[in-house]
Structures are given as C-alpha cells and as structure tokens.
N, C-alpha and C positions, 0 to 999 in steps of 0.2 A: 538748817544751819549751813552756812556757805563753806565751801571747801577751801582749805588752805592751800594745798597743791595736790598735784596728781601724777600718775606715772603709768603710761601706756605700755603694755607688754604684748608679746606675740599672741598670747591667749588671754583674754580679759584685761582688766584695768584694776588698779588699786589707787585709792585716794586717801588723803589724811585730812581729818576734820581739825578744826580750830582747837578742839579739846585735846588733841594729840593722838586720839585713836585712829585706827584705819578701817576702811571699808573696801569691799571687793566686788566686782561685777563681771558679767560676761554675756555673750549672745547666745541664747538657746537655739536648739535645732530649728525652731520656727521663726527665728530672727528677732525674737523679743529679748530685751535686755533683762537679765535676772540679777538681783543684788542678793548678797548674803544676808541671812536673817539676823546675824550677830555682827558686831564690830570687834576689831582686833587690837591687841595692845601694841604690836610691833608690825612693820611693814613685811617682815619676813613671815610672820604668822598669816598675814593676808595672802601672801604669795604661795605659801604651802597649801592653803585651802583651795586656791585656784588650780594648783597642780593636781590636787586630788579629784577635783571636778573634771579637769581635762583627762585624767586617767580613766575616770568612769565613762566618759564619752567615748574614749578610744576602745575601751573593752566592751562597750554596749550596755553597761551597767547603770548608766545615768538614768535618773528619774527626776521628772519636774518636781519642784519643792512642794507644789500643792496637789501632786497626783493622788497622794493617800488621803486627802481631804474629802473622802466619800463616807457618808454615814454608814455604819456597820448594818444596822437594822434594814436600811434601804437596799443595801447590797445583798444581804443574806436572803431577803424575801424574793428578790429578783433571782437570785442563785436558784432557789427552790423551783421557782416558776419556770425557769428555762430548761429544766432538766426533765428527760423522760423517765418518770418514776411511776411505780404502782401507787395506787390510791392509799394503800396501807402505809407505804414508805413516806408519802406526803404527809399523811396524818401523824405518823411518828416524828418527822422532823419538825413539823409545825408545833407539836407538843413539846419537844425538846427546847426549841428556840423560845416558846412562851414561858415555859416554867423553869428552865434551867440557865438559859443563855441570855436572853434579852434584859433581865432584870440587872444584870451587871454590865453588859456590853452594848446595849441598843444605843445609848447615847453617845458612844465614842465613834470617831472616825477611824478608818482602817489603819492609819498610820499611828493612831494612838494606843492600839492594841499591841503592847509589847510583850516580850517574853516573860519578865517578871509579873506583868498583870494577868497573864494566862495562868501562870503558876498559882497566883493568889486566888484567881477564880475557881480553878480546879480544887485547890485545897479547902476553900469555903464550902464548895458543893458536897465534898466528900464528908466534911465535918457536919453539914447541916443534914444531909440525907442518909448517909451511911450506905447508899445504894451504889456500889462500885460498878456495877454492870451498866446502869443508867448513866452514870458520870462518864463512863468510858464511851458510851455511844455519843453523848454531848460533846466530849472532847473530839472525837473523830469528825463530827460534823463541823465543828469550828475549824479543824485543821483543813478539812477539804474546801471550805469556803475561803479561808485565807490562801490556801495553795492557788486557787483560781485567780485571787486578787494579785498574787505573784505573776501568774501567766499574763494577766491583763496589764502588767507593768504598773500597777498602782501602788504596790509596796516592793521593796527589794528583796525581802526574805521573810519566809513564813515564821511567826512567832511562836507557832506550837511545835516545841522542840524537846518535850518531856519523854524520855525513852519509856516506851511500853505503856504510856498513859491510855492509849486507845485500845489496849488489849483487854478482852473479856475473859475471865477466868470462870468459865461456867462449870457448875457442878457435874459430876458424872450422871448421865441420864439413867433413870431407873428403867428396869425391864419387868413387865409384868408377866407372870406365869400364865399358862393355858388356863389354869384353874381361876386365876385372878380375872382374866379377860371374860371368861364365862360368868363369874359372879358379877362383874360390872355390867354386863349385858342384861343379866336377870334383874338387878337393882334398878337400872335406869328406867326400865318399863318397856312394855312390848313395842310401843311406837318407835322408840329409838334404838331398840336392840340391834337392828341391822347396822346402824351408823356406828356402833362400837365395833362390831365385827369387820366392817369395811375400813375403819380407822386402823385396825390391827392387821388384818390379813389382806387388805387391798395392796398396799397401805395407801390410803388417800388422805390428802389435806382437808381440813374442815371447809375451806372455801371450795374445794373441788366437790365435795359432798353436797354442798349447798346448791351447786349448779347443776346436779345430776337431773335428767329428765327420763321419763318413761321410755322414750326412744333409744336412749343410751344403754338399755339393759337387754341383753339376749339371754333369756332364762334357759332356753334348751342347751345352749353351748357354755353357759356359765361365763358370760363375757359382760364387762362393763366398759364403755368407751367414755374416757375423760376427754371432753372437748373445750370446756370453758371453766372459769373460776368465778365465784360470786362472793367476794369478801364483804364483810360488813364493816362500814367505817365507823369511826367513833361518834358520829352523829346518829348512828342507828340505821342509815340508809345502805341499801345494798349496791354494789358497784360492779355489775356484771362485765366481764373483760376476759382477757387471755389468761392462760395458766401462768404459774410463776416462772416457768422457763418453757422454751420451745419443746423440751423433753417431756413436759408435763401433759401434752396431748398424746394420749396413748390408749392402748387397749389392755385392760387388766383381766387375766384369766384367774377366776376365783377357785378356791379349793372346793372339792365336791361336797364337803360337809355343810356348806352354806346354801345349798340348793333349797332346803325346806324354808329357811329363814328369808331367803330372797322371794321365793313364790308367795309365801304368806304376806309379806310386806306390800308386794305388788297388789295382792288381792284385797288387802285391808286398808292400806294406809296411803299409797301413792295416788297423786291426783289423776283423774282420767284424761285419755287422750295422749297422743304421742309427745306433745310439749309439756305434759303434766309434771310437775315437780315430784322427785322421788321422796323428799322428805318435807312434810308440812307438819304444823303444829296442830293441837288438838282443836282449835277453832278454824283450821284450814288456812292460817297464815303462813307465809314462807318461814323457813328455818331462820331463827334469831339466835345469835350468839349468846346474847345476855340471859334469855330464858333457858336455853339449853345448858348455859353455864351452871345455873343453879341445880339443874337436875343432875349434871356431872359431878358437882361437888357433893351432892347428897349421896349419890351412888358410891363415890370414892370413900366416903366416910363409912359407909356400910361395910364395904369390902375391907377397910382397914388400911388403905393405901395412904402414904403420907400427902400432906397438903401440897408439896411441890409436884406431885405426879400430875401432868397435864393431859388432856385428850391427845395432844400433838405427841406425847411419848409413846402413844400406841403404835406409832410408825416405827419407833426404834425396836419395839417388841417384834413387829413384823420382819424388820430387816434381820434380826438376830436369829429368829426362827427359820427364815428362809436360808440364811447362810448355814445353818445347822443341817438344814435338809439337803445341802449340797449346791446350793446356788453359788455361782461366781459373783464377784463384786459388780461386774457388768450386768448381770442378771438382776441383782437387786437394784441397781441404778435404773434400769429400764422399767422394772416393776414400780418403783416409787416415783418415776418421773423426774429423776435428777439428772443434770447435765454437766460436763465438765470436758473441756477440749482435751486436757491432759489424759483423763481417764479413756476418753473415746479413741485415742490413739494407742493406748497401752492395752486396754482390756479387750478380750475377745468378743466377737459379735454374739448377740442373744437375740434369736429369732422367735417367731410365735410358738413354734414346736417346743423350743427350750423353756419358754414361759409356762407351757402346759406341764412340762416335766417338773418344774419348780412348784407349781400349784399342786401337782399331785403329791410331791414330796411333802409339802406343808400340810396337805390333808392327811397324810399318813401320820405325821408327827402329832398333829392335834388329836386325832382319834386315838393313838397310842397313849398320849397323855391322859385324856379323858378316861380311857379304859383302866389306866393305872390307878387314877383317882377313885373310880367307882370300886375297883377291887379293894382298895385300902378301906373305904367306907364300909363295904360288906364285911370285911374282916373284923372291924371294930364292932359292928352290930352283932356278929356271931358271938363275940366274947361276952 
C-alpha cells in the first residue's frame, strides 16, 4: 500500500498509510532498516515506540526483533553438548529434556517461552507427576538454558522467575546403625559384603567402588587409593573417568576391623593381577548397578530398612560415625572425597596421620557397638 506522507526524525522515521494508521522504522546497528511489526493509531504512538527503541540502543538493551527466533530444542541440545559435564549429568539432562521439557517447549522459539508459559508448564508437570524433586531439577535446567540465551543476547530477560521453584526439599537422610550395617552386609551375601562396608566406613561412592583395582589396595596398611570413578550410564555402559571432584582422588585409611573382610575378598573374589577389578559379579562380569540394585533391595527388606534407604545413604552413616568418633568437618571431607573452596579456607588441615586417628576412632566405635549388641543378645539368651 502506498504511503500517504512521511516524517523524518533524528532517530528513525514514521510514515502514515492511506488507511490513516502509522508505521515506524529505524536503522539497526548493522545498517539494515528495521520496521515495527505493528502499526500505530497515531503519529505520537509511533514516535513513542521509536523513543523506546532508541533508549534500548543507548542502554545496550536492544535486541534484534528476530534474535529470539531460535528453536528451543535446537538451542537446548547444543547447550548440553557444549558443556563439560559428567556422563551421569548428561544422562540426567537428556532424560529431563526428553520426558519433562521437550513435550511442552520443543516446538517453541526462545522468545515464545514467556513467564506465563513457564508457570503453566511447571504446574502441569507437578500435577501430572507429583514428583516435586524431579520437576525442580527440570525447572533449574530450563532456567540455566534460558539464562545462557540472555547472555547470548537472544532474549532480553529470563522467563524463569518463579521464586524457589528450583529448590529441592529433600527428606532427612536416614542413618543406619552399626548393627544394621552388619545385617546388610550379611544379607547381601559374601561376595558383596565388603562393598557394603566400604560404602559405610570408606565412605566411597558406588562409582568409585566400581573402579577399584587390586593395585589400589594396600592390605598390610589397610589403605585403599581411590583414583578413578566408573559410573554406569542409563544405557548400561560403564564410563571410566575422573572422580566426581578433584578431592575424590584420595587415600582412605580403613578401620582395623575390616582387615579380615578385605583379605578374604582379595583371596576369594577380586580379579587376578594388579589391574584386576576389586568387585565383579558371580559370572566374572564387571559390577553392574542394575543387578547389584536388586541384591541391595532384597537385603534392605530383610534388614527392615525403609524403601527410601539407598546404598548411597551408607556414606551419611559413615560421616555421622566419624564425627562422633572425634573427626572434624575437614577430616570427614577428606575421607569422603568432598571439596569446597569455602571449607578449604575455613577448616583445619587433615593429614594422613589424622586420617589414621579417625579410622582408629571409627574402629573403636564399631567394635564397642558390636560388643554392646552381643552383650544384649547374651543377656536375652540367659533369660
């Protein structure tokens, strides 16, 4: 439609159509003329729109009108690919995207994902799944992706603005007693008995236990050197690599009561040779999370622990007993392979000798608890 008349300004230009409505345009930073996507009822409205664009350019807040026209699915997949993530984290993110995020957001462009749409998506996930923790993880992932889109100047503001929506309210972790740990070790079977004890009194992560080799064990000095982690991906394949944190590479001093179990396991079950795996299945295959999980659940049921008690919770048991035996927070951090810059600056140094003292204290506590248990059983029998 031909223009009826126009008006040049210091910034941009406004023109009136024969219909009586007004349009506005300006030259973008690249020299290309950009027109308003809408028309205006009055000349003043068109000039106000240009003034807002000029202010955005002056403040550095300007975005090209089509900057956000990037497909969310394409951007999210690239976002995951470009980050240095552990294989387990990649598996988690891909699962969250596939199951909880893409069904609602994959077809949208970044600038189409608004705050109301985010609220609607989150509410639907909570209603459909009831899984507050999983939805919180999914929300955090969307928020992180969209925050990068802000940094990339594809959108002007992150639409994920729901207060505390990404916060997980995890239940208080259960602590197993010494008697329960012993019962779990008995119930799970002789082949996996040591794994339960190392999970509790190491305390080592499952992926660290899966990566242990015979050469990592010093039986005479009761030392285990954690060098690598071998997590199992959701596709069942093992992914040998670095430990969860730099602090994960460590030497663990074991309490003396584990000497017999450690020696027996080396004699009976560990693969031969320095590089032989410490833990293998009945048919000689490497440790599998799925098959071990079934044994763990059966043992947990026999002992009477709740369904929510995970193998990983044995670490919490180890932390608690170590603290009760006199270990400082730094001692338990070193022992468990945890790292924190803030903690490293605040807490005192924990050297190998101190770790031996912690192991000795843990040994004394467990022996005392076992003796108490045996004494109680003896008294009941005598009655």
